[in-house]
C-alpha distance (Angstrom), angle and dihedral (degrees) to the residues before:
residue distance angle dihedral
X1 . . .
X2 3.79 . .
X3 3.81 121.1 .
X4 3.76 118.6 -166.0
X5 3.78 107.7 -150.0
X6 3.80 119.6 164.7
X7 3.80 111.6 -129.0
X8 3.79 92.4 -162.2
X9 3.82 94.4 62.2
X10 3.82 111.1 110.4
X11 3.77 120.6 -166.3
X12 3.78 122.5 -156.6
X13 3.84 119.8 -170.0
X14 3.80 121.4 -162.3
X15 3.80 113.5 -144.7
X16 3.78 97.7 -167.7
X17 3.79 113.4 137.6
X18 3.80 91.8 -151.5
X19 3.84 95.1 72.1
X20 3.78 140.1 17.5
X21 3.79 117.0 -74.1
X22 3.81 113.1 -86.0
X23 3.79 126.7 -144.2
X24 3.77 115.3 -167.0
X25 3.78 127.1 -173.2
X26 3.80 127.8 -155.9
X27 3.78 89.2 -143.9
X28 3.78 91.6 64.6
X29 3.75 133.4 43.2
X30 3.83 93.1 -147.1
X31 3.80 121.9 86.7
X32 3.77 118.8 -135.1
X33 3.83 118.3 -146.1
X34 3.76 118.1 -151.6
X35 3.79 134.2 174.1
X36 3.77 126.0 -120.4
X37 3.79 90.8 -102.4
X38 3.80 87.7 56.2
X39 3.79 88.2 51.0
X40 3.78 89.1 54.7
X41 3.78 88.6 51.8
X42 3.80 89.0 48.7
X43 3.80 88.9 52.5
X44 3.78 90.3 54.0
X45 3.81 92.7 47.2
X46 3.77 91.5 48.6
X47 3.79 92.1 51.0
X48 3.77 89.3 52.3
X49 3.79 89.2 49.9
X50 3.81 91.1 50.8
X51 3.77 91.8 50.0
X52 3.77 90.1 50.6
X53 3.80 93.8 49.1
X54 3.82 102.0 38.2
X55 3.85 99.3 67.8
X56 3.85 93.7 61.2
X57 3.85 107.9 87.4
X58 3.76 95.4 -174.3
X59 3.78 91.7 60.1
X60 3.81 96.4 38.1
X61 3.77 95.7 91.8
X62 3.78 91.4 48.9
X63 3.80 95.8 46.6
X64 3.81 96.4 42.0
X65 3.80 96.6 99.6
X66 3.81 92.7 50.2
X67 3.80 93.6 47.5
X68 3.78 92.1 51.2
X69 3.77 90.8 50.0
X70 3.76 92.0 48.8
X71 3.80 93.4 47.8
X72 3.80 91.4 50.1
X73 3.80 91.6 48.3
X74 3.79 91.6 48.0
X75 3.80 91.9 48.8
X76 3.79 91.0 48.7
X77 3.79 90.9 47.0
X78 3.81 91.2 52.5
X79 3.79 91.1 49.8
X80 3.82 90.7 49.4
X81 3.80 93.8 50.8
X82 3.82 91.0 46.0
X83 3.81 90.9 49.7
X84 3.80 91.4 50.9
X85 3.79 92.1 49.2
X86 3.81 90.7 49.5
X87 3.80 90.5 51.9
X88 3.79 90.9 52.3
X89 3.80 90.5 47.4
X90 3.83 91.7 49.6
X91 3.81 94.6 49.1
X92 3.81 92.3 45.4
X93 3.80 91.6 52.2
X94 3.81 90.3 48.0
X95 3.81 90.7 53.2
X96 3.80 91.5 46.9
X97 3.81 92.1 50.5
X98 3.81 91.0 49.1
X99 3.82 93.9 51.1
X100 3.80 92.9 52.3
X101 3.81 90.0 75.6
X102 3.79 92.6 48.3
X103 3.80 127.9 85.5
X104 3.80 111.5 -58.4
X105 3.79 90.4 -141.5
X106 3.81 96.8 63.7
X107 3.76 126.2 73.1
X108 3.83 116.7 -116.7
X109 3.83 110.9 -95.8
X110 3.78 117.3 -114.9
X111 3.79 112.1 -112.1
X112 3.79 114.5 -125.4
X113 3.82 89.5 -145.9
X114 3.77 91.7 59.3
X115 3.79 92.5 48.0
X116 3.80 92.0 48.7
X117 3.79 92.5 47.9
X118 3.76 93.2 48.5
X119 3.79 91.8 47.5
X120 3.77 93.0 47.7
X121 3.78 96.9 47.5
X122 3.84 99.3 28.7
X123 3.79 87.8 -157.1
X124 3.78 116.2 -168.6
X125 3.81 102.9 -174.7
X126 3.75 120.9 -159.4
X127 3.82 122.1 -112.4
X128 3.79 92.8 -97.5
X129 3.81 95.6 49.4
X130 3.82 100.6 35.9
X131 3.80 112.5 122.9
X132 3.76 112.8 -108.6
X133 3.79 105.1 -141.2
X134 3.76 117.1 174.5
X135 3.82 110.1 -134.6
X136 3.77 114.9 -112.5
X137 3.78 104.7 -130.5
X138 3.82 121.2 -165.6
X139 3.76 112.3 -106.4
X140 3.77 116.2 -113.0
X141 3.82 114.1 -106.3
X142 3.79 114.6 -96.3
X143 3.76 113.8 -95.3
X144 3.77 123.4 -148.9
X145 3.75 123.5 -144.6
X146 3.81 107.9 -106.7
X147 3.77 113.7 -116.0
X148 3.76 113.2 -137.3
X149 3.77 112.3 -132.5
X150 3.77 115.0 -169.1
X151 3.80 113.3 -126.6
X152 3.75 113.8 -97.4
X153 3.74 120.6 -129.6
X154 3.78 122.2 -132.6
X155 3.78 89.3 -105.2
X156 3.81 91.3 60.8
X157 3.79 99.4 56.4
X158 3.85 104.7 23.9
X159 3.80 121.6 83.6
X160 3.77 117.2 -134.7
X161 3.79 119.8 -119.8
X162 3.79 118.1 -129.6
X163 3.81 127.3 -171.9
X164 3.80 121.3 -156.4
X165 3.79 106.5 -168.2
X166 3.79 124.8 176.4
X167 3.78 151.1 107.3
X168 3.81 132.7 -61.4
X169 3.80 92.1 -55.9
X170 3.84 84.4 84.4
X171 3.81 95.2 53.1
X172 3.82 95.7 107.7
X173 3.82 98.5 32.8
X174 3.83 110.2 117.9
X175 3.79 108.9 -145.7
X176 3.81 93.0 -161.9
X177 3.81 90.1 64.9
X178 3.80 90.4 56.5
X179 3.81 96.7 55.2
X180 3.79 98.3 89.9
X181 3.82 93.9 102.5
X182 3.81 102.7 18.9
X183 3.79 142.6 4.4
X184 3.81 102.3 -88.6
X185 3.80 128.4 -165.2
X186 3.80 119.3 -166.9
X187 3.81 115.8 -160.2
X188 3.80 117.4 -179.4
X189 3.82 126.9 -170.9
X190 3.84 110.7 -172.3
X191 3.79 114.6 -141.9
X192 3.83 94.1 14.6
X193 3.79 119.4 141.8
X194 3.81 126.3 -151.1
X195 3.81 88.4 -94.9
X196 3.81 90.9 52.5
X197 3.78 89.6 50.3
X198 3.82 91.2 66.8
X199 3.80 91.8 71.3
X200 3.81 93.7 39.6
X201 3.81 93.4 51.2
X202 3.80 91.7 46.5
X203 3.81 90.7 53.3
X204 3.82 93.9 48.4
X205 3.80 94.0 47.7
X206 3.80 98.2 43.2
X207 3.81 97.3 90.6
X208 3.81 101.9 17.3
X209 3.78 120.9 63.9
X210 3.78 99.7 -148.2
X211 3.79 120.6 -157.7
X212 3.80 90.0 -146.5
X213 3.81 138.3 15.7
X214 3.83 124.9 -165.7
X215 3.82 116.6 -164.2
X216 3.81 117.3 -149.6
X217 3.83 108.0 -175.2
X218 3.81 143.6 115.2
X219 3.80 101.3 81.6
X220 3.81 93.0 96.4
X221 3.80 90.9 46.7
X222 3.83 88.8 58.8
X223 3.81 91.4 45.6
X224 3.82 93.3 52.1
X225 3.78 93.0 47.5
X226 3.83 88.9 54.8
X227 3.78 96.7 47.9
X228 3.79 113.9 116.7
X229 3.78 94.4 -116.3
X230 3.81 91.8 51.6
X231 3.78 100.9 45.4
X232 3.81 93.0 98.1
X233 3.80 93.7 43.1
X234 3.81 125.6 88.6
X235 3.83 113.1 -94.8
X236 3.76 119.1 -97.5
X237 3.86 115.4 -90.3
X238 3.77 91.3 -113.4
X239 3.79 94.7 156.3
X240 3.81 92.3 52.9
X241 3.82 90.2 47.2
X242 3.80 90.1 52.9
X243 3.82 90.9 52.6
X244 3.83 89.6 52.1
X245 3.81 90.2 49.2
X246 3.80 92.0 51.7
X247 3.80 91.5 48.2
X248 3.82 90.8 51.1
X249 3.81 91.9 51.0
X250 3.81 92.9 48.4
X251 3.79 89.9 54.2
X252 3.82 92.9 47.0
X253 3.79 103.2 40.3
X254 3.83 127.8 65.0
X255 3.79 114.2 -89.2
X256 3.81 92.4 -110.2
X257 3.83 93.8 53.9
X258 3.80 117.7 116.0
X259 3.82 119.6 -128.4
X260 3.80 123.7 -166.4
X261 3.78 135.3 175.9
X262 3.78 120.3 -145.8
X263 3.80 122.9 -131.2
X264 3.82 112.8 -113.4
X265 3.80 109.9 -105.7
X266 3.79 122.9 -118.4
X267 3.80 120.8 -94.6
X268 3.81 136.6 -168.2
X269 3.80 104.3 -160.8
X270 3.82 92.1 103.6
X271 3.79 139.9 -6.2
X272 3.82 91.2 -126.4
X273 3.82 91.4 54.3
X274 3.79 92.3 50.2
X275 3.80 90.1 50.2
X276 3.81 90.3 52.5
X277 3.83 89.8 50.0
X278 3.79 91.4 55.4
X279 3.82 92.0 48.9
X280 3.81 93.2 49.5
X281 3.79 92.6 46.9
X282 3.80 90.2 54.9
X283 3.81 89.8 50.0
X284 3.84 92.2 46.0
X285 3.79 90.4 53.6
X286 3.82 92.6 51.6
X287 3.82 91.0 49.0
X288 3.82 91.0 49.6
X289 3.79 91.0 52.7
X290 3.80 92.3 46.8
X291 3.82 94.0 47.6
X292 3.84 92.5 42.0
X293 3.78 94.2 -123.4
X294 3.81 132.1 131.7
X295 3.78 127.2 -86.6
X296 3.82 119.0 -149.7
X297 3.82 109.5 -147.4
X298 3.81 115.3 -144.1
X299 3.81 97.3 170.4
X300 3.84 90.2 125.4
X301 3.83 86.5 67.6
X302 3.83 106.4 86.7
X303 3.80 132.5 -178.8
X304 3.79 88.4 -96.5
X305 3.81 88.1 66.9
X306 3.81 92.7 64.0
X307 3.79 128.3 96.5
X308 3.77 132.7 -114.8
X309 3.80 95.0 -64.4
X310 3.80 91.8 47.0
X311 3.83 97.3 -122.2
X312 3.81 113.1 76.3
X313 3.82 121.8 57.2
X314 3.78 123.9 -95.5
X315 3.82 121.4 -143.2
X316 3.80 93.5 -76.1
X317 3.79 91.6 45.1
X318 3.80 90.3 49.0
X319 3.81 90.5 54.2
X320 3.80 90.3 50.4
X321 3.80 92.4 50.2
X322 3.78 90.5 47.7
X323 3.81 91.5 51.0
X324 3.82 91.0 48.1
X325 3.81 93.3 51.7
X326 3.80 92.1 44.3
X327 3.80 91.8 55.7
X328 3.78 93.4 47.4
X329 3.82 92.6 47.5
X330 3.80 88.1 53.0
X331 3.82 88.9 51.7
X332 3.81 91.0 52.8
X333 3.81 92.3 47.3
X334 3.81 90.5 57.4
X335 3.81 96.4 49.3
């Protein structure tokens, strides 16, 4: 088989990475631009041509210069392609290493240099020479171990509401200083008797379902019984009035509400009045036990803790009353 191959043809390959490879021929004044993939095809065609020419001994001496040229060009072409692939591999690894230190939630930016190089060379490496670049995947966001919080009951996060309702003995009691353990309301009605307190307590508990109610009354009942115009009259039925008041509160308040009656404080205005206080306190205590309600003990409040008129508390007496109410409010808050 004859193969016509021109010995005078000279091929020049440009290896610049800024533009496609160029093959120029001395037999033509026009330059032909080919891509790297076309160069690979040229390599294959040239190898076929060499295989076709090499087995013919009689033509070997004549074709020797052309074969040498072709082999050198092929070898140079292989080195060029390999060099380009290595450059791409190096730049890709550099980009990957740079993006490792960046936020794991953003994708690595595409380098313009890599895009330009790939577009300029249009390299299509073979399977054996393809760069093996491990993809840089964004790291998953850190997860924290959930902490189990047991559900809280209403009793744990809601403050109980306590009403302290009474006569003028509450005039100087500051309700804000009693709100450490519960939300306390202090409602005072000067001159009110135990009987009067029935209507007052009903009004205060109509719209608010208190968790606890402390009754402070009885002082005015003692005062009225000792007035000059009442000395010959039978004493007021204070005990019976207290039983009616407790019954009214039980019907108005929730079943779990706590009711307590406060012991009448000591006084020094007259011996007869102090004797009546002691009798009523004994009766109040019996009623509290019978009705299963609380009894607030104020025995630490003596007649020396009263003011000039011997009825209302002085500064020391006020502190003692405040301390007594504070302790009982704390008791209600823990029920």
